[in-house]
FILOBA-433881 format. One line per field, with one value per atom (N, C-alpha, C): atom name; z, y, x; residue number from 0. Coordinates in steps of 0.05 Angstrom, whole numbers, plus 5000, padded with zeros to 4 digits. Atoms other than C-alpha are relative to their C-alpha. Example, Ala and Ser with C-alpha at 12.3 -4.5 7.8 and 13.67 -1.06 7.14 Angstrom:
BEGIN
site (N; CA; C; N; CA; C)
pz (5000; 5156; 5000; 4999; 5143; 5014)
py (4976; 4910; 5024; 4976; 4979; 5022)
px (5018; 5246; 5018; 4984; 5273; 4985)
pos (0; 0; 0; 1; 1; 1)
END
This chain:
BEGIN
site (N; CA; C; N; CA; C; N; CA; C; N; CA; C; N; CA; C; N; CA; C; N; CA; C; N; CA; C; N; CA; C; N; CA; C; N; CA; C; N; CA; C; N; CA; C; N; CA; C; N; CA; C; N; CA; C; N; CA; C; N; CA; C; N; CA; C; N; CA; C; N; CA; C; N; CA; C; N; CA; C; N; CA; C; N; CA; C; N; CA; C; N; CA; C; N; CA; C; N; CA; C; N; CA; C; N; CA; C; N; CA; C; N; CA; C; N; CA; C; N; CA; C; N; CA; C; N; CA; C; N; CA; C; N; CA; C; N; CA; C; N; CA; C; N; CA; C; N; CA; C; N; CA; C; N; CA; C; N; CA; C; N; CA; C; N; CA; C; N; CA; C; N; CA; C; N; CA; C; N; CA; C; N; CA; C; N; CA; C; N; CA; C; N; CA; C; N; CA; C; N; CA; C; N; CA; C; N; CA; C; N; CA; C; N; CA; C; N; CA; C; N; CA; C; N; CA; C; N; CA; C; N; CA; C; N; CA; C; N; CA; C; N; CA; C; N; CA; C; N; CA; C; N; CA; C; N; CA; C; N; CA; C; N; CA; C; N; CA; C; N; CA; C; N; CA; C; N; CA; C; N; CA; C; N; CA; C; N; CA; C; N; CA; C; N; CA; C; N; CA; C; N; CA; C; N; CA; C; N; CA; C; N; CA; C; N; CA; C; N; CA; C; N; CA; C; N; CA; C; N; CA; C; N; CA; C; N; CA; C; N; CA; C; N; CA; C; N; CA; C; N; CA; C; N; CA; C; N; CA; C; N; CA; C; N; CA; C; N; CA; C; N; CA; C; N; CA; C; N; CA; C; N; CA; C; N; CA; C; N; CA; C; N; CA; C; N; CA; C; N; CA; C; N; CA; C; N; CA; C; N; CA; C; N; CA; C; N; CA; C; N; CA; C; N; CA; C; N; CA; C; N; CA; C; N; CA; C; N; CA; C; N; CA; C; N; CA; C; N; CA; C; N; CA; C; N; CA; C; N; CA; C; N; CA; C; N; CA; C; N; CA; C; N; CA; C; N; CA; C; N; CA; C; N; CA; C; N; CA; C; N; CA; C; N; CA; C; N; CA; C; N; CA; C; N; CA; C; N; CA; C; N; CA; C; N; CA; C; N; CA; C; N; CA; C; N; CA; C; N; CA; C; N; CA; C)
pz (4986; 0348; 4980; 5018; 0299; 5019; 4986; 0320; 5011; 4990; 0331; 5031; 4973; 0390; 5015; 4983; 0414; 5007; 4985; 0423; 5022; 4980; 0459; 5019; 4973; 0500; 5019; 4983; 0522; 5020; 4990; 0542; 5023; 4983; 0580; 5028; 4976; 0622; 5011; 4990; 0633; 5027; 4983; 0659; 5027; 4972; 0705; 5017; 4980; 0733; 5020; 4987; 0753; 5018; 4980; 0783; 5031; 4980; 0826; 5016; 4984; 0845; 5019; 4991; 0864; 5026; 4979; 0907; 5029; 4979; 0944; 5023; 4991; 0959; 5019; 4983; 0990; 5016; 4974; 1030; 5025; 4978; 1065; 5009; 4994; 1070; 4991; 5021; 1024; 4979; 5020; 1001; 4978; 5028; 0959; 4982; 5012; 0930; 4977; 5013; 0913; 4989; 5013; 0890; 4969; 5027; 0836; 4986; 5013; 0816; 4987; 5010; 0812; 4978; 5019; 0773; 4968; 5035; 0718; 4992; 5007; 0721; 4981; 5013; 0708; 4973; 5025; 0654; 4974; 5018; 0619; 4990; 5006; 0621; 4982; 5018; 0587; 4976; 5024; 0540; 4981; 5015; 0521; 4990; 5001; 0524; 4971; 5025; 0472; 4976; 5016; 0429; 4985; 5010; 0422; 4989; 5011; 0419; 4975; 5025; 0370; 4972; 5022; 0328; 4991; 5003; 0332; 4999; 5004; 0342; 4980; 5025; 0287; 4970; 5023; 0240; 4989; 5001; 0255; 4988; 5010; 0248; 4970; 5029; 0186; 4975; 5018; 0152; 4998; 5000; 0185; 4992; 5000; 0183; 5026; 4972; 0251; 5025; 4979; 0303; 5022; 4977; 0352; 5013; 4996; 0365; 5024; 4984; 0408; 5004; 4990; 0403; 5018; 4981; 0435; 5030; 4974; 0491; 5011; 4983; 0506; 5004; 4989; 0505; 5024; 4974; 0558; 5021; 4978; 0599; 5004; 4995; 0593; 5012; 4990; 0616; 5031; 4970; 0679; 5009; 4990; 0690; 5010; 4997; 0689; 5026; 4979; 0742; 5022; 4979; 0785; 5012; 4994; 0777; 5012; 4982; 0802; 5033; 4975; 0867; 5013; 4995; 0870; 5010; 4997; 0866; 5030; 4975; 0922; 5029; 4987; 0965; 5005; 5001; 0950; 5018; 4994; 0960; 5029; 4975; 1033; 5015; 4985; 1050; 5012; 4996; 1058; 4986; 5012; 1044; 5002; 5002; 1059; 4973; 5022; 1010; 4977; 5022; 0957; 4994; 5010; 0960; 4993; 5008; 0957; 4973; 5027; 0897; 4981; 5021; 0866; 4995; 4996; 0881; 4972; 5020; 0834; 4974; 5025; 0780; 4989; 5007; 0779; 4984; 5012; 0765; 4973; 5024; 0712; 4981; 5021; 0676; 4994; 5012; 0678; 4974; 5020; 0646; 4971; 5028; 0595; 4984; 5011; 0577; 4982; 5015; 0565; 4976; 5024; 0518; 4975; 5019; 0480; 4984; 5007; 0471; 4989; 5013; 0460; 4974; 5019; 0414; 4985; 5016; 0391; 4985; 5015; 0375; 4987; 5023; 0338; 4979; 5024; 0296; 4987; 5016; 0286; 4987; 5014; 0269; 4972; 5026; 0211; 4982; 5019; 0190; 4988; 5000; 0195; 4988; 5005; 0177; 4977; 5019; 0117; 5006; 4991; 0152; 5030; 4976; 0221; 5009; 4995; 0222; 4995; 4999; 0205; 5022; 4974; 0258; 5028; 4980; 0311; 5004; 5004; 0283; 5012; 4995; 0294; 5032; 4967; 0369; 5014; 4990; 0384; 5000; 5001; 0364; 5019; 4984; 0407; 5021; 4974; 0466; 5020; 4983; 0526; 5006; 5002; 0534; 5016; 4988; 0554; 5020; 4986; 0590; 5031; 4975; 0651; 5005; 4995; 0683; 5031; 4968; 0750; 5012; 4992; 0793; 5027)
py (4975; 0577; 5024; 4984; 0637; 5020; 4990; 0678; 5033; 4990; 0735; 4995; 5014; 0692; 4998; 5004; 0672; 5021; 4978; 0737; 5014; 4981; 0771; 4982; 5015; 0704; 4999; 4996; 0712; 5019; 4973; 0781; 4996; 5009; 0755; 4986; 5012; 0707; 5013; 4979; 0756; 5013; 4984; 0804; 4987; 5020; 0753; 4994; 5008; 0727; 5026; 4983; 0799; 5007; 4999; 0806; 4987; 5023; 0744; 5010; 4998; 0767; 5029; 4975; 0837; 4992; 5009; 0802; 4995; 5016; 0757; 5021; 4980; 0819; 5021; 4980; 0862; 4983; 5018; 0802; 4999; 4998; 0802; 5025; 4976; 0869; 5008; 4992; 0879; 5023; 4971; 0953; 5008; 4985; 0972; 4983; 5021; 0910; 4998; 4993; 0913; 5024; 4970; 0986; 4990; 5002; 0965; 4977; 5025; 0901; 5008; 4988; 0934; 5022; 4973; 0996; 4979; 5017; 0940; 4993; 5012; 0904; 5018; 4979; 0967; 5015; 4990; 0995; 4981; 5021; 0927; 4993; 5006; 0920; 5017; 4976; 0987; 4997; 5002; 0974; 4981; 5022; 0908; 5013; 4991; 0948; 5018; 4979; 1003; 4982; 5017; 0949; 4992; 5007; 0921; 5021; 4983; 0982; 5018; 4971; 1025; 4980; 5014; 0961; 4982; 5025; 0895; 5010; 4992; 0921; 5009; 4988; 0977; 4982; 5015; 0925; 4980; 5017; 0872; 5013; 4989; 0920; 5015; 4995; 0944; 4976; 5023; 0877; 4980; 5014; 0848; 5016; 4980; 0914; 4990; 5004; 0890; 5027; 4981; 0948; 5004; 5000; 0936; 4978; 5026; 0866; 4996; 5011; 0833; 5024; 4982; 0890; 5022; 4985; 0933; 4994; 5011; 0893; 4995; 4992; 0890; 5024; 4975; 0962; 5003; 4997; 0963; 4988; 5004; 0919; 5003; 4980; 0954; 5018; 4967; 1017; 4990; 5010; 0971; 4995; 5004; 0954; 5019; 4977; 1016; 5015; 4983; 1045; 4981; 5020; 0981; 5012; 4994; 1003; 5024; 4974; 1076; 4986; 5008; 1038; 4979; 5013; 0991; 5017; 4983; 1048; 5016; 4985; 1087; 4980; 5019; 1024; 4993; 5008; 1009; 5023; 4976; 1081; 5005; 4995; 1079; 4965; 5030; 1007; 4988; 5008; 0987; 4971; 5021; 0913; 4985; 5014; 0888; 5015; 4991; 0937; 4995; 5004; 0924; 4969; 5033; 0849; 4993; 4998; 0862; 5007; 4989; 0902; 4980; 5020; 0852; 4981; 5028; 0792; 5010; 4982; 0838; 5001; 4999; 0850; 4979; 5021; 0785; 4975; 5012; 0755; 5014; 4983; 0809; 4990; 4998; 0798; 4966; 5028; 0719; 4995; 5003; 0724; 5018; 4980; 0785; 4981; 5016; 0739; 4973; 5020; 0681; 4999; 4994; 0711; 5015; 4995; 0743; 4976; 5020; 0679; 4981; 5019; 0639; 5009; 4982; 0688; 5015; 4976; 0751; 4988; 5003; 0727; 4979; 5027; 0664; 5010; 4983; 0709; 5018; 4979; 0762; 4987; 5014; 0706; 4993; 5004; 0684; 5016; 4972; 0753; 5011; 4980; 0781; 4976; 5022; 0716; 5018; 4994; 0751; 5021; 4973; 0813; 4995; 5004; 0774; 5012; 4993; 0792; 5026; 4974; 0864; 5009; 4989; 0876; 4993; 5005; 0842; 5018; 4980; 0885; 5028; 4982; 0942; 5008; 5004; 0924; 4997; 4998; 0912; 5028; 4975; 0982; 5020; 4981; 1017; 5016; 4988; 1060; 4991; 4999; 1054; 5021; 4981; 1080; 5032; 4979; 1153; 5008; 4996; 1140; 4996; 5004; 1119; 5010; 4989; 1160; 4999; 5000; 1147; 5028; 4971; 1211; 4996)
px (5000; 8628; 5016; 4986; 8648; 5019; 4979; 8701; 4989; 5018; 8651; 4989; 5010; 8622; 5026; 4985; 8688; 5012; 4984; 8718; 4980; 5013; 8662; 4992; 5002; 8647; 5026; 4980; 8714; 5013; 5009; 8704; 4980; 5021; 8644; 5019; 4987; 8688; 5024; 4984; 8744; 4990; 5012; 8703; 4984; 5011; 8664; 5021; 4980; 8726; 5013; 4985; 8755; 4975; 5021; 8683; 4997; 4992; 8691; 5019; 4971; 8758; 4989; 5004; 8730; 4986; 5015; 8676; 5013; 4980; 8727; 5013; 4989; 8765; 4987; 5017; 8708; 4989; 5008; 8684; 5021; 4978; 8753; 5012; 4991; 8756; 5026; 4976; 8816; 4997; 5011; 8796; 5013; 4981; 8852; 4999; 5005; 8855; 4971; 5027; 8775; 5000; 5008; 8781; 5011; 4986; 8833; 4986; 5013; 8797; 4977; 5028; 8731; 5008; 4996; 8760; 5007; 4994; 8788; 4979; 5023; 8725; 4983; 5022; 8686; 5008; 4988; 8730; 5000; 4997; 8739; 4970; 5026; 8662; 4983; 5010; 8646; 5008; 4981; 8699; 4981; 5009; 8662; 4972; 5031; 8587; 5007; 4997; 8622; 5002; 4999; 8647; 4980; 5025; 8579; 4982; 5017; 8544; 5010; 4990; 8587; 5009; 4993; 8609; 4980; 5017; 8565; 4976; 5025; 8502; 4988; 5001; 8505; 5000; 4998; 8530; 4979; 5024; 8475; 4980; 5031; 8416; 5007; 4996; 8444; 5000; 4997; 8454; 4968; 5026; 8388; 4981; 5027; 8347; 4981; 5016; 8326; 5011; 4993; 8335; 4982; 5012; 8287; 4991; 5006; 8299; 5020; 4981; 8352; 5023; 4973; 8407; 4986; 5012; 8350; 4997; 5001; 8342; 5026; 4968; 8420; 5008; 4997; 8424; 4984; 5006; 8372; 5013; 4979; 8411; 5022; 4978; 8465; 4996; 5009; 8435; 4994; 5007; 8412; 5019; 4979; 8475; 5020; 4980; 8511; 4980; 5010; 8459; 5013; 4995; 8479; 5027; 4968; 8553; 4997; 4995; 8537; 4999; 5013; 8508; 5026; 4973; 8571; 5022; 4982; 8613; 4997; 5000; 8588; 5002; 4993; 8589; 5028; 4974; 8660; 5015; 4994; 8673; 5001; 5007; 8648; 5009; 4993; 8676; 4976; 5023; 8606; 5000; 5002; 8615; 4976; 5029; 8538; 4990; 5009; 8514; 5016; 4982; 8570; 4991; 5006; 8558; 4971; 5028; 8480; 4997; 5001; 8486; 5008; 4989; 8538; 4986; 5013; 8489; 4976; 5025; 8437; 5014; 4989; 8488; 5012; 4984; 8520; 4970; 5020; 8443; 4997; 4998; 8437; 5017; 4981; 8498; 4994; 5007; 8488; 4980; 5023; 8423; 5004; 4991; 8446; 5025; 4974; 8515; 4986; 5012; 8472; 4980; 5013; 8423; 5018; 4978; 8481; 5011; 4993; 8517; 4987; 5017; 8460; 4982; 5014; 8419; 5011; 4994; 8443; 5028; 4974; 8522; 4995; 5007; 8494; 4983; 5015; 8450; 5020; 4980; 8501; 5026; 4988; 8551; 4997; 5011; 8509; 4997; 4993; 8502; 5010; 4982; 8558; 5030; 4976; 8601; 5023; 4976; 8637; 5018; 4982; 8662; 5007; 4988; 8674; 5028; 4970; 8748; 5003; 5007; 8735; 4990; 5011; 8684; 5018; 4988; 8734; 5020; 4975; 8790; 4992; 5018; 8741; 4998; 5008; 8725; 5026; 4979; 8792; 5022; 4990; 8813; 4991; 5011; 8767; 5012; 4991; 8791; 4984; 5017; 8764; 4980; 5021; 8700; 4999; 4999; 8691; 4975; 5023; 8631; 5004; 4988; 8664; 5023; 4981; 8719; 4999; 4998; 8748; 5005; 5001; 8743; 5019)
pos (0; 0; 0; 1; 1; 1; 2; 2; 2; 3; 3; 3; 4; 4; 4; 5; 5; 5; 6; 6; 6; 7; 7; 7; 8; 8; 8; 9; 9; 9; 10; 10; 10; 11; 11; 11; 12; 12; 12; 13; 13; 13; 14; 14; 14; 15; 15; 15; 16; 16; 16; 17; 17; 17; 18; 18; 18; 19; 19; 19; 20; 20; 20; 21; 21; 21; 22; 22; 22; 23; 23; 23; 24; 24; 24; 25; 25; 25; 26; 26; 26; 27; 27; 27; 28; 28; 28; 29; 29; 29; 30; 30; 30; 31; 31; 31; 32; 32; 32; 33; 33; 33; 34; 34; 34; 35; 35; 35; 36; 36; 36; 37; 37; 37; 38; 38; 38; 39; 39; 39; 40; 40; 40; 41; 41; 41; 42; 42; 42; 43; 43; 43; 44; 44; 44; 45; 45; 45; 46; 46; 46; 47; 47; 47; 48; 48; 48; 49; 49; 49; 50; 50; 50; 51; 51; 51; 52; 52; 52; 53; 53; 53; 54; 54; 54; 55; 55; 55; 56; 56; 56; 57; 57; 57; 58; 58; 58; 59; 59; 59; 60; 60; 60; 61; 61; 61; 62; 62; 62; 63; 63; 63; 64; 64; 64; 65; 65; 65; 66; 66; 66; 67; 67; 67; 68; 68; 68; 69; 69; 69; 70; 70; 70; 71; 71; 71; 72; 72; 72; 73; 73; 73; 74; 74; 74; 75; 75; 75; 76; 76; 76; 77; 77; 77; 78; 78; 78; 79; 79; 79; 80; 80; 80; 81; 81; 81; 82; 82; 82; 83; 83; 83; 84; 84; 84; 85; 85; 85; 86; 86; 86; 87; 87; 87; 88; 88; 88; 89; 89; 89; 90; 90; 90; 91; 91; 91; 92; 92; 92; 93; 93; 93; 94; 94; 94; 95; 95; 95; 96; 96; 96; 97; 97; 97; 98; 98; 98; 99; 99; 99; 100; 100; 100; 101; 101; 101; 102; 102; 102; 103; 103; 103; 104; 104; 104; 105; 105; 105; 106; 106; 106; 107; 107; 107; 108; 108; 108; 109; 109; 109; 110; 110; 110; 111; 111; 111; 112; 112; 112; 113; 113; 113; 114; 114; 114; 115; 115; 115; 116; 116; 116; 117; 117; 117; 118; 118; 118; 119; 119; 119; 120; 120; 120; 121; 121; 121; 122; 122; 122; 123; 123; 123; 124; 124; 124; 125; 125; 125; 126; 126; 126; 127; 127; 127; 128; 128; 128; 129; 129; 129; 130; 130; 130; 131; 131; 131; 132; 132; 132; 133; 133; 133; 134; 134; 134; 135; 135; 135; 136; 136; 136; 137; 137; 137; 138; 138; 138; 139; 139; 139; 140; 140; 140; 141; 141; 141; 142; 142; 142; 143; 143; 143; 144; 144; 144; 145; 145; 145; 146; 146; 146; 147; 147; 147; 148; 148; 148; 149; 149; 149; 150; 150; 150; 151; 151; 151; 152; 152; 152)
END
């Protein structure tokens, strides 16, 4: 596994863990903790998306000349997950555990499928195509600030 794949796969694992903790807190009606965990999950997942969309995907597309392939599929799935985040936000704000856990189940399925595709296809392709610039790309990804796409109100 390359540095790029290791770095981004570790982010998947971290975000997945935060999400599982959030679900547990919601299921036990620990709303303050659930909100804090969810905010961290949402922020860090958006940051992960930003790292891919602003650094990895453009570098992969430029190097391979493939812009309508796996990166476009991943962007579309990021958009789907962002729509689910909006519904989770509403359920959490109204302390509606049933709604939150229902939306969470949908998001979890989408995230699992998405992460598998990234880890088994895109990251492997990117690792091969971008091997000579892997550390530089990781440095760029690490330097990105939390996305301005999501701001807690």
